C-alpha angles and dihedrals in degrees: 000000000000142000137254131186115261094225142022110281124206125223115340095356096262116123136172089245123056128250132197122221112231122226111242142170111237125215131178121215131185103236115234106157123119090247091053092049092050091050094042092243113169104176139014126210113203121193109195120191127202108290094037103271112139147185119217124205118193122207130199124204088264091054091050093049088059098039105040099062090049094048092048092049090051094048123095119262094257092056092045090051093050090052093046092050092047093048096045091046092057094054122100115239095264093050090045092052092047092050094047090050088055090047093050091046091051094047089049091052092047089051089053091049093246099121133032113252115250 
């Protein structure tokens, strides 16, 4: 369960008149329609409120590159671990070795104080 604004908000989401976030159930879908393919849509987020009305948000690869790191950093440790395990498990051996080499290099740099942790 999450919340979505009940109207379009301008700027930073602060308006002279109030608005009430609406409780919704969120679902992700991999987008496979002709329209999505023409518009290079990769994923769709649907927020459905009680009664069945919904808002749909469409994401391109560029959108996901910006959003996913932020979402993962904001997620709890258990969720991050589940995603990490799933992603690493789907790599072939060469990809896995390359990723782990980058991880170990980053951890060594962090230990030496050369990179911010995160």
